Biopython code that builds the backbone (N, CA, C, O; Angstrom):
import numpy as np
from Bio.PDB.StructureBuilder import StructureBuilder

atoms = [
    (1, "UNK", "N", (-9.759, 10.070, -10.794)),
    (1, "UNK", "CA", (-9.748, 9.627, -9.413)),
    (1, "UNK", "C", (-10.224, 8.175, -9.357)),
    (1, "UNK", "O", (-11.119, 7.760, -10.092)),
    (2, "UNK", "N", (-9.603, 7.435, -8.476)),
    (2, "UNK", "CA", (-9.935, 6.011, -8.345)),
    (2, "UNK", "C", (-11.267, 5.844, -7.628)),
    (2, "UNK", "O", (-11.609, 6.608, -6.726)),
    (3, "UNK", "N", (-12.019, 4.813, -8.058)),
    (3, "UNK", "CA", (-13.303, 4.575, -7.404)),
    (3, "UNK", "C", (-13.082, 3.770, -6.111)),
    (3, "UNK", "O", (-11.980, 3.299, -5.833)),
    (4, "UNK", "N", (-14.149, 3.631, -5.345)),
    (4, "UNK", "CA", (-14.044, 2.989, -4.038)),
    (4, "UNK", "C", (-13.577, 1.538, -4.118)),
    (4, "UNK", "O", (-12.816, 1.090, -3.260)),
    (5, "UNK", "N", (-14.014, 0.808, -5.120)),
    (5, "UNK", "CA", (-13.604, -0.601, -5.218)),
    (5, "UNK", "C", (-12.114, -0.714, -5.552)),
    (5, "UNK", "O", (-11.438, -1.626, -5.076)),
    (6, "UNK", "N", (-11.604, 0.214, -6.369)),
    (6, "UNK", "CA", (-10.168, 0.214, -6.662)),
    (6, "UNK", "C", (-9.360, 0.570, -5.413)),
    (6, "UNK", "O", (-8.310, -0.016, -5.151)),
    (7, "UNK", "N", (-9.862, 1.532, -4.653)),
    (7, "UNK", "CA", (-9.196, 1.906, -3.406)),
    (7, "UNK", "C", (-9.206, 0.737, -2.422)),
    (7, "UNK", "O", (-8.207, 0.472, -1.753)),
    (8, "UNK", "N", (-10.334, 0.044, -2.340)),
    (8, "UNK", "CA", (-10.427, -1.102, -1.437)),
    (8, "UNK", "C", (-9.481, -2.215, -1.869)),
    (8, "UNK", "O", (-8.895, -2.900, -1.031)),
    (9, "UNK", "N", (-9.335, -2.391, -3.172)),
    (9, "UNK", "CA", (-8.399, -3.404, -3.678)),
    (9, "UNK", "C", (-6.963, -3.058, -3.272)),
    (9, "UNK", "O", (-6.185, -3.946, -2.921)),
    (10, "UNK", "N", (-6.616, -1.777, -3.319)),
    (10, "UNK", "CA", (-5.287, -1.344, -2.868)),
    (10, "UNK", "C", (-5.095, -1.635, -1.387)),
    (10, "UNK", "O", (-4.022, -2.067, -0.967)),
    (11, "UNK", "N", (-6.122, -1.400, -0.607)),
    (11, "UNK", "CA", (-6.053, -1.666, 0.833)),
    (11, "UNK", "C", (-5.897, -3.161, 1.086)),
    (11, "UNK", "O", (-5.105, -3.570, 1.936)),
    (12, "UNK", "N", (-6.642, -3.969, 0.358)),
    (12, "UNK", "CA", (-6.537, -5.425, 0.510)),
    (12, "UNK", "C", (-5.133, -5.923, 0.156)),
    (12, "UNK", "O", (-4.571, -6.769, 0.850)),
    (13, "UNK", "N", (-4.576, -5.386, -0.933)),
    (13, "UNK", "CA", (-3.206, -5.765, -1.319)),
    (13, "UNK", "C", (-2.217, -5.343, -0.237)),
    (13, "UNK", "O", (-1.284, -6.080, 0.083)),
    (14, "UNK", "N", (-2.427, -4.162, 0.318)),
    (14, "UNK", "CA", (-1.565, -3.674, 1.384)),
    (14, "UNK", "C", (-1.599, -4.630, 2.575)),
    (14, "UNK", "O", (-0.555, -4.963, 3.137)),
    (15, "UNK", "N", (-2.782, -5.064, 2.955)),
    (15, "UNK", "CA", (-2.908, -5.987, 4.091)),
    (15, "UNK", "C", (-2.205, -7.307, 3.800)),
    (15, "UNK", "O", (-1.552, -7.872, 4.677)),
    (16, "UNK", "N", (-2.338, -7.802, 2.565)),
    (16, "UNK", "CA", (-1.658, -9.048, 2.190)),
    (16, "UNK", "C", (-0.148, -8.900, 2.273)),
    (16, "UNK", "O", (0.542, -9.781, 2.785)),
    (17, "UNK", "N", (0.363, -7.785, 1.769)),
    (17, "UNK", "CA", (1.812, -7.545, 1.811)),
    (17, "UNK", "C", (2.278, -7.387, 3.256)),
    (17, "UNK", "O", (3.332, -7.904, 3.626)),
    (18, "UNK", "N", (1.507, -6.682, 4.069)),
    (18, "UNK", "CA", (1.870, -6.542, 5.480)),
    (18, "UNK", "C", (1.973, -7.913, 6.143)),
    (18, "UNK", "O", (2.890, -8.166, 6.924)),
    (19, "UNK", "N", (1.030, -8.791, 5.828)),
    (19, "UNK", "CA", (1.075, -10.143, 6.393)),
    (19, "UNK", "C", (2.336, -10.885, 5.974)),
    (19, "UNK", "O", (2.933, -11.608, 6.772)),
    (20, "UNK", "N", (2.735, -10.707, 4.733)),
    (20, "UNK", "CA", (3.938, -11.388, 4.230)),
    (20, "UNK", "C", (5.191, -10.812, 4.884)),
    (20, "UNK", "O", (5.987, -11.553, 5.461)),
    (21, "UNK", "N", (5.368, -9.504, 4.797)),
    (21, "UNK", "CA", (6.631, -8.929, 5.258)),
    (21, "UNK", "C", (6.755, -8.923, 6.775)),
    (21, "UNK", "O", (7.862, -8.811, 7.303)),
    (22, "UNK", "N", (5.646, -9.041, 7.477)),
    (22, "UNK", "CA", (5.709, -9.126, 8.943)),
    (22, "UNK", "C", (5.842, -10.563, 9.432)),
    (22, "UNK", "O", (6.005, -10.802, 10.629)),
    (23, "UNK", "N", (5.774, -11.510, 8.520)),
    (23, "UNK", "CA", (5.919, -12.915, 8.878)),
    (23, "UNK", "C", (7.387, -13.188, 9.207)),
    (23, "UNK", "O", (8.257, -12.947, 8.370)),
    (24, "UNK", "N", (7.677, -13.685, 10.409)),
    (24, "UNK", "CA", (9.074, -13.919, 10.793)),
    (24, "UNK", "C", (9.806, -14.895, 9.870)),
    (24, "UNK", "O", (11.007, -14.744, 9.645)),
    (25, "UNK", "N", (9.113, -15.873, 9.344)),
    (25, "UNK", "CA", (9.759, -16.830, 8.443)),
    (25, "UNK", "C", (10.136, -16.181, 7.113)),
    (25, "UNK", "O", (11.178, -16.491, 6.536)),
    (26, "UNK", "N", (9.283, -15.283, 6.636)),
    (26, "UNK", "CA", (9.617, -14.548, 5.413)),
    (26, "UNK", "C", (10.852, -13.689, 5.650)),
    (26, "UNK", "O", (11.794, -13.701, 4.858)),
    (27, "UNK", "N", (10.834, -12.942, 6.755)),
    (27, "UNK", "CA", (11.972, -12.079, 7.069)),
    (27, "UNK", "C", (13.264, -12.889, 7.141)),
    (27, "UNK", "O", (14.291, -12.497, 6.588)),
    (28, "UNK", "N", (13.194, -14.014, 7.826)),
    (28, "UNK", "CA", (14.366, -14.872, 7.982)),
    (28, "UNK", "C", (14.837, -15.389, 6.621)),
    (28, "UNK", "O", (16.027, -15.329, 6.310)),
    (29, "UNK", "N", (13.914, -15.890, 5.820)),
    (29, "UNK", "CA", (14.267, -16.433, 4.503)),
    (29, "UNK", "C", (14.878, -15.355, 3.614)),
    (29, "UNK", "O", (15.868, -15.603, 2.926)),
    (30, "UNK", "N", (14.299, -14.177, 3.625)),
    (30, "UNK", "CA", (14.786, -13.083, 2.789)),
    (30, "UNK", "C", (16.197, -12.687, 3.206)),
    (30, "UNK", "O", (17.068, -12.494, 2.358)),
    (31, "UNK", "N", (16.421, -12.567, 4.511)),
    (31, "UNK", "CA", (17.748, -12.199, 5.012)),
    (31, "UNK", "C", (18.785, -13.274, 4.713)),
    (31, "UNK", "O", (19.917, -12.962, 4.344)),
    (32, "UNK", "N", (18.405, -14.531, 4.870)),
    (32, "UNK", "CA", (19.324, -15.631, 4.575)),
    (32, "UNK", "C", (19.699, -15.624, 3.095)),
    (32, "UNK", "O", (20.867, -15.783, 2.740)),
    (33, "UNK", "N", (18.700, -15.438, 2.242)),
    (33, "UNK", "CA", (18.958, -15.415, 0.800)),
    (33, "UNK", "C", (19.890, -14.263, 0.430)),
    (33, "UNK", "O", (20.847, -14.446, -0.322)),
    (34, "UNK", "N", (19.607, -13.093, 0.960)),
    (34, "UNK", "CA", (20.436, -11.928, 0.657)),
    (34, "UNK", "C", (21.861, -12.125, 1.192)),
    (34, "UNK", "O", (22.832, -11.811, 0.503)),
    (35, "UNK", "N", (21.981, -12.634, 2.394)),
    (35, "UNK", "CA", (23.300, -12.881, 2.978)),
    (35, "UNK", "C", (24.074, -13.913, 2.149)),
    (35, "UNK", "O", (25.280, -13.778, 1.943)),
    (36, "UNK", "N", (23.376, -14.929, 1.685)),
    (36, "UNK", "CA", (24.024, -15.960, 0.862)),
    (36, "UNK", "C", (24.573, -15.361, -0.425)),
    (36, "UNK", "O", (25.706, -15.645, -0.815)),
    (37, "UNK", "N", (23.776, -14.541, -1.077)),
    (37, "UNK", "CA", (24.218, -13.919, -2.331)),
    (37, "UNK", "C", (25.436, -13.026, -2.075)),
    (37, "UNK", "O", (26.408, -13.057, -2.828)),
    (38, "UNK", "N", (25.370, -12.246, -1.023)),
    (38, "UNK", "CA", (26.494, -11.355, -0.701)),
    (38, "UNK", "C", (27.746, -12.162, -0.367)),
    (38, "UNK", "O", (28.841, -11.825, -0.817)),
    (39, "UNK", "N", (27.588, -13.219, 0.415)),
    (39, "UNK", "CA", (28.725, -14.070, 0.764)),
    (39, "UNK", "C", (29.347, -14.688, -0.480)),
    (39, "UNK", "O", (30.569, -14.699, -0.629)),
    (40, "UNK", "N", (28.510, -15.198, -1.366)),
    (40, "UNK", "CA", (29.020, -15.787, -2.604)),
    (40, "UNK", "C", (29.703, -14.734, -3.477)),
    (40, "UNK", "O", (30.723, -15.002, -4.112)),
    (41, "UNK", "N", (29.132, -13.549, -3.496)),
    (41, "UNK", "CA", (29.714, -12.453, -4.270)),
    (41, "UNK", "C", (31.117, -12.125, -3.749)),
    (41, "UNK", "O", (32.046, -11.918, -4.530)),
    (42, "UNK", "N", (31.257, -12.081, -2.433)),
    (42, "UNK", "CA", (32.551, -11.760, -1.827)),
    (42, "UNK", "C", (33.607, -12.823, -2.121)),
    (42, "UNK", "O", (34.798, -12.516, -2.145)),
    (43, "UNK", "N", (33.187, -14.060, -2.342)),
    (43, "UNK", "CA", (34.117, -15.148, -2.621)),
    (43, "UNK", "C", (34.574, -15.180, -4.081)),
    (43, "UNK", "O", (35.551, -15.850, -4.416)),
    (44, "UNK", "N", (33.871, -14.459, -4.936)),
    (44, "UNK", "CA", (34.150, -14.538, -6.367)),
    (44, "UNK", "C", (35.521, -13.982, -6.717)),
    (44, "UNK", "O", (36.009, -13.019, -6.125)),
    (45, "UNK", "N", (36.107, -14.622, -7.687)),
    (45, "UNK", "CA", (37.336, -14.110, -8.288)),
    (45, "UNK", "C", (36.907, -12.987, -9.223)),
    (45, "UNK", "O", (36.029, -13.171, -10.066)),
    (46, "UNK", "N", (37.525, -11.834, -9.070)),
    (46, "UNK", "CA", (37.102, -10.674, -9.852)),
    (46, "UNK", "C", (37.253, -10.857, -11.355)),
    (46, "UNK", "O", (36.713, -10.072, -12.134)),
    (47, "UNK", "N", (37.978, -11.882, -11.764)),
    (47, "UNK", "CA", (38.101, -12.138, -13.194)),
    (47, "UNK", "C", (36.872, -12.854, -13.752)),
    (47, "UNK", "O", (36.706, -12.948, -14.968)),
    (48, "UNK", "N", (36.001, -13.366, -12.853)),
    (48, "UNK", "CA", (34.784, -14.050, -13.299)),
    (48, "UNK", "C", (33.646, -13.036, -13.398)),
    (48, "UNK", "O", (32.762, -12.968, -12.544)),
    (49, "UNK", "N", (33.706, -12.277, -14.443)),
    (49, "UNK", "CA", (32.756, -11.180, -14.640)),
    (49, "UNK", "C", (31.322, -11.694, -14.731)),
    (49, "UNK", "O", (30.417, -11.082, -14.163)),
    (50, "UNK", "N", (31.096, -12.795, -15.427)),
    (50, "UNK", "CA", (29.739, -13.330, -15.577)),
    (50, "UNK", "C", (29.137, -13.693, -14.217)),
    (50, "UNK", "O", (27.970, -13.405, -13.951)),
    (51, "UNK", "N", (29.938, -14.324, -13.363)),
    (51, "UNK", "CA", (29.450, -14.696, -12.028)),
    (51, "UNK", "C", (29.143, -13.459, -11.197)),
    (51, "UNK", "O", (28.146, -13.420, -10.476)),
    (52, "UNK", "N", (29.996, -12.458, -11.299)),
    (52, "UNK", "CA", (29.770, -11.209, -10.561)),
    (52, "UNK", "C", (28.499, -10.517, -11.044)),
    (52, "UNK", "O", (27.720, -9.996, -10.246)),
    (53, "UNK", "N", (28.303, -10.519, -12.349)),
    (53, "UNK", "CA", (27.101, -9.893, -12.904)),
    (53, "UNK", "C", (25.849, -10.644, -12.459)),
    (53, "UNK", "O", (24.821, -10.029, -12.179)),
    (54, "UNK", "N", (25.934, -11.967, -12.393)),
    (54, "UNK", "CA", (24.784, -12.762, -11.945)),
    (54, "UNK", "C", (24.451, -12.470, -10.489)),
    (54, "UNK", "O", (23.281, -12.312, -10.141)),
    (55, "UNK", "N", (25.450, -12.397, -9.649)),
    (55, "UNK", "CA", (25.219, -12.071, -8.239)),
    (55, "UNK", "C", (24.600, -10.682, -8.119)),
    (55, "UNK", "O", (23.697, -10.465, -7.310)),
    (56, "UNK", "N", (25.085, -9.752, -8.921)),
    (56, "UNK", "CA", (24.528, -8.403, -8.914)),
    (56, "UNK", "C", (23.072, -8.407, -9.370)),
    (56, "UNK", "O", (22.241, -7.706, -8.792)),
    (57, "UNK", "N", (22.759, -9.187, -10.395)),
    (57, "UNK", "CA", (21.363, -9.295, -10.869)),
    (57, "UNK", "C", (20.458, -9.860, -9.769)),
    (57, "UNK", "O", (19.335, -9.398, -9.571)),
    (58, "UNK", "N", (20.970, -10.861, -9.066)),
    (58, "UNK", "CA", (20.176, -11.466, -7.992)),
    (58, "UNK", "C", (19.893, -10.455, -6.881)),
    (58, "UNK", "O", (18.771, -10.387, -6.380)),
    (59, "UNK", "N", (20.895, -9.672, -6.493)),
    (59, "UNK", "CA", (20.678, -8.645, -5.471)),
    (59, "UNK", "C", (19.694, -7.584, -5.952)),
    (59, "UNK", "O", (18.843, -7.127, -5.189)),
    (60, "UNK", "N", (19.812, -7.199, -7.209)),
    (60, "UNK", "CA", (18.881, -6.210, -7.770)),
    (60, "UNK", "C", (17.452, -6.756, -7.791)),
    (60, "UNK", "O", (16.496, -6.014, -7.564)),
    (61, "UNK", "N", (17.313, -8.036, -8.061)),
    (61, "UNK", "CA", (15.983, -8.656, -8.053)),
    (61, "UNK", "C", (15.371, -8.595, -6.664)),
    (61, "UNK", "O", (14.193, -8.271, -6.514)),
    (62, "UNK", "N", (16.163, -8.905, -5.651)),
    (62, "UNK", "CA", (15.662, -8.816, -4.273)),
    (62, "UNK", "C", (15.271, -7.381, -3.935)),
    (62, "UNK", "O", (14.255, -7.146, -3.281)),
    (63, "UNK", "N", (16.079, -6.427, -4.381)),
    (63, "UNK", "CA", (15.749, -5.018, -4.153)),
    (63, "UNK", "C", (14.448, -4.631, -4.849)),
    (63, "UNK", "O", (13.654, -3.861, -4.309)),
    (64, "UNK", "N", (14.233, -5.168, -6.047)),
    (64, "UNK", "CA", (12.992, -4.867, -6.774)),
    (64, "UNK", "C", (11.770, -5.436, -6.047)),
    (64, "UNK", "O", (10.708, -4.815, -6.013)),
    (65, "UNK", "N", (11.939, -6.618, -5.471)),
    (65, "UNK", "CA", (10.842, -7.209, -4.703)),
    (65, "UNK", "C", (10.507, -6.317, -3.516)),
    (65, "UNK", "O", (9.338, -6.031, -3.257)),
    (66, "UNK", "N", (11.531, -5.880, -2.798)),
    (66, "UNK", "CA", (11.300, -4.981, -1.664)),
    (66, "UNK", "C", (10.644, -3.684, -2.112)),
    (66, "UNK", "O", (9.733, -3.187, -1.451)),
    (67, "UNK", "N", (11.098, -3.139, -3.222)),
    (67, "UNK", "CA", (10.522, -1.894, -3.752)),
    (67, "UNK", "C", (9.059, -2.075, -4.124)),
    (67, "UNK", "O", (8.232, -1.203, -3.859)),
    (68, "UNK", "N", (8.746, -3.203, -4.734)),
    (68, "UNK", "CA", (7.361, -3.487, -5.119)),
    (68, "UNK", "C", (6.474, -3.588, -3.882)),
    (68, "UNK", "O", (5.376, -3.033, -3.850)),
    (69, "UNK", "N", (6.956, -4.300, -2.864)),
    (69, "UNK", "CA", (6.189, -4.396, -1.622)),
    (69, "UNK", "C", (5.983, -3.009, -1.012)),
    (69, "UNK", "O", (4.886, -2.700, -0.548)),
    (70, "UNK", "N", (7.012, -2.178, -1.005)),
    (70, "UNK", "CA", (6.881, -0.826, -0.448)),
    (70, "UNK", "C", (5.896, 0.014, -1.249)),
    (70, "UNK", "O", (5.141, 0.804, -0.683)),
    (71, "UNK", "N", (5.906, -0.159, -2.570)),
    (71, "UNK", "CA", (4.943, 0.579, -3.403)),
    (71, "UNK", "C", (3.519, 0.172, -3.062)),
    (71, "UNK", "O", (2.633, 1.020, -2.948)),
    (72, "UNK", "N", (3.301, -1.130, -2.901)),
    (72, "UNK", "CA", (1.962, -1.623, -2.559)),
    (72, "UNK", "C", (1.534, -1.092, -1.195)),
    (72, "UNK", "O", (0.381, -0.702, -1.010)),
    (73, "UNK", "N", (2.458, -1.076, -0.245)),
    (73, "UNK", "CA", (2.140, -0.535, 1.080)),
    (73, "UNK", "C", (1.759, 0.940, 0.987)),
    (73, "UNK", "O", (0.774, 1.367, 1.591)),
    (74, "UNK", "N", (2.527, 1.712, 0.241)),
    (74, "UNK", "CA", (2.228, 3.139, 0.090)),
    (74, "UNK", "C", (0.899, 3.369, -0.613)),
    (74, "UNK", "O", (0.114, 4.218, -0.192)),
    (75, "UNK", "N", (0.640, 2.613, -1.688)),
    (75, "UNK", "CA", (-0.637, 2.733, -2.393)),
    (75, "UNK", "C", (-1.795, 2.413, -1.452)),
    (75, "UNK", "O", (-2.824, 3.087, -1.475)),
    (76, "UNK", "N", (-1.624, 1.392, -0.632)),
    (76, "UNK", "CA", (-2.672, 1.008, 0.309)),
    (76, "UNK", "C", (-2.925, 2.075, 1.351)),
    (76, "UNK", "O", (-4.072, 2.343, 1.708)),
    (77, "UNK", "N", (-1.855, 2.688, 1.841)),
    (77, "UNK", "CA", (-2.006, 3.756, 2.841)),
    (77, "UNK", "C", (-2.717, 4.960, 2.232)),
    (77, "UNK", "O", (-3.578, 5.567, 2.869)),
    (78, "UNK", "N", (-2.358, 5.297, 1.012)),
    (78, "UNK", "CA", (-3.019, 6.411, 0.320)),
    (78, "UNK", "C", (-4.490, 6.089, 0.114)),
    (78, "UNK", "O", (-5.352, 6.937, 0.340)),
    (79, "UNK", "N", (-4.780, 4.860, -0.319)),
    (79, "UNK", "CA", (-6.169, 4.450, -0.539)),
    (79, "UNK", "C", (-6.962, 4.495, 0.764)),
    (79, "UNK", "O", (-8.112, 4.935, 0.784)),
    (80, "UNK", "N", (-6.347, 4.041, 1.842)),
    (80, "UNK", "CA", (-7.010, 4.042, 3.149)),
    (80, "UNK", "C", (-7.332, 5.474, 3.583)),
    (80, "UNK", "O", (-8.428, 5.749, 4.070)),
    (81, "UNK", "N", (-6.371, 6.381, 3.404)),
    (81, "UNK", "CA", (-6.598, 7.789, 3.743)),
    (81, "UNK", "C", (-7.685, 8.402, 2.868)),
    (81, "UNK", "O", (-8.523, 9.162, 3.353)),
    (82, "UNK", "N", (-7.671, 8.070, 1.579)),
    (82, "UNK", "CA", (-8.665, 8.615, 0.648)),
    (82, "UNK", "C", (-10.070, 8.157, 1.034)),
    (82, "UNK", "O", (-11.004, 8.958, 1.062)),
    (83, "UNK", "N", (-10.216, 6.854, 1.334)),
    (83, "UNK", "CA", (-11.542, 6.354, 1.743)),
    (83, "UNK", "C", (-11.977, 6.975, 3.064)),
    (83, "UNK", "O", (-13.157, 7.277, 3.245)),
    (84, "UNK", "N", (-11.045, 7.169, 3.981)),
    (84, "UNK", "CA", (-11.382, 7.788, 5.272)),
    (84, "UNK", "C", (-11.861, 9.223, 5.066)),
    (84, "UNK", "O", (-12.816, 9.656, 5.712)),
    (85, "UNK", "N", (-11.210, 9.958, 4.177)),
    (85, "UNK", "CA", (-11.630, 11.331, 3.887)),
    (85, "UNK", "C", (-13.005, 11.355, 3.239)),
    (85, "UNK", "O", (-13.830, 12.208, 3.568)),
    (86, "UNK", "N", (-13.263, 10.415, 2.309)),
    (86, "UNK", "CA", (-14.581, 10.335, 1.666)),
    (86, "UNK", "C", (-15.655, 10.061, 2.704)),
    (86, "UNK", "O", (-16.713, 10.689, 2.698)),
    (87, "UNK", "N", (-15.373, 9.114, 3.599)),
    (87, "UNK", "CA", (-16.332, 8.765, 4.648)),
    (87, "UNK", "C", (-16.589, 9.957, 5.564)),
    (87, "UNK", "O", (-17.727, 10.205, 5.964)),
    (88, "UNK", "N", (-15.542, 10.684, 5.890)),
    (88, "UNK", "CA", (-15.675, 11.848, 6.769)),
    (88, "UNK", "C", (-16.552, 12.910, 6.110)),
    (88, "UNK", "O", (-17.375, 13.543, 6.771)),
    (89, "UNK", "N", (-16.369, 13.102, 4.789)),
    (89, "UNK", "CA", (-17.185, 14.081, 4.070)),
    (89, "UNK", "C", (-18.649, 13.656, 4.058)),
    (89, "UNK", "O", (-19.547, 14.482, 4.220)),
    (90, "UNK", "N", (-18.882, 12.352, 3.865)),
    (90, "UNK", "CA", (-20.257, 11.840, 3.820)),
    (90, "UNK", "C", (-20.913, 11.954, 5.188)),
    (90, "UNK", "O", (-22.045, 12.425, 5.304)),
    (91, "UNK", "N", (-20.204, 11.525, 6.215)),
    (91, "UNK", "CA", (-20.751, 11.541, 7.581)),
    (91, "UNK", "C", (-20.864, 12.976, 8.090)),
    (91, "UNK", "O", (-21.790, 13.314, 8.828)),
    (92, "UNK", "N", (-19.916, 13.807, 7.688)),
    (92, "UNK", "CA", (-19.907, 15.193, 8.158)),
    (92, "UNK", "C", (-20.985, 16.067, 7.574)),
    (92, "UNK", "O", (-21.262, 17.151, 8.087)),
    (93, "UNK", "N", (-21.600, 15.600, 6.498)),
    (93, "UNK", "CA", (-22.652, 16.404, 5.835)),
    (93, "UNK", "C", (-23.974, 16.248, 6.510)),
    (93, "UNK", "O", (-24.959, 16.850, 6.084)),
]
sb = StructureBuilder()
sb.init_structure("model")
sb.init_model(0)
sb.init_chain("A")
sb.init_seg("    ")
for serial, (resi, resn, name, xyz) in enumerate(atoms, 1):
    if name == "N":
        sb.init_residue(resn, " ", resi, " ")
    sb.init_atom(name, np.array(xyz, "f"), 0.0, 1.0, " ", f" {name:<3s}", serial, name[0])
structure = sb.get_structure()
């Protein structure tokens, strides 16, 4: 089981990620980047396999970033719930 400082670190990371993903400029930049990659992908000649693979890698990278942020958010929520339960047990005794 994780100790309180590790749980707090997860919560802190969660708050940092929330600040980033809720930032309108981040959202705008991320959407513009993704739209650009998709637009460029659609323009590609299907015979240019290397270019298509690169566009696919770029989209997968963006997906991995989103997945990582979601993992951090979930870890933070779990940590927050765990600390709340610990506090409730301590206060409830």
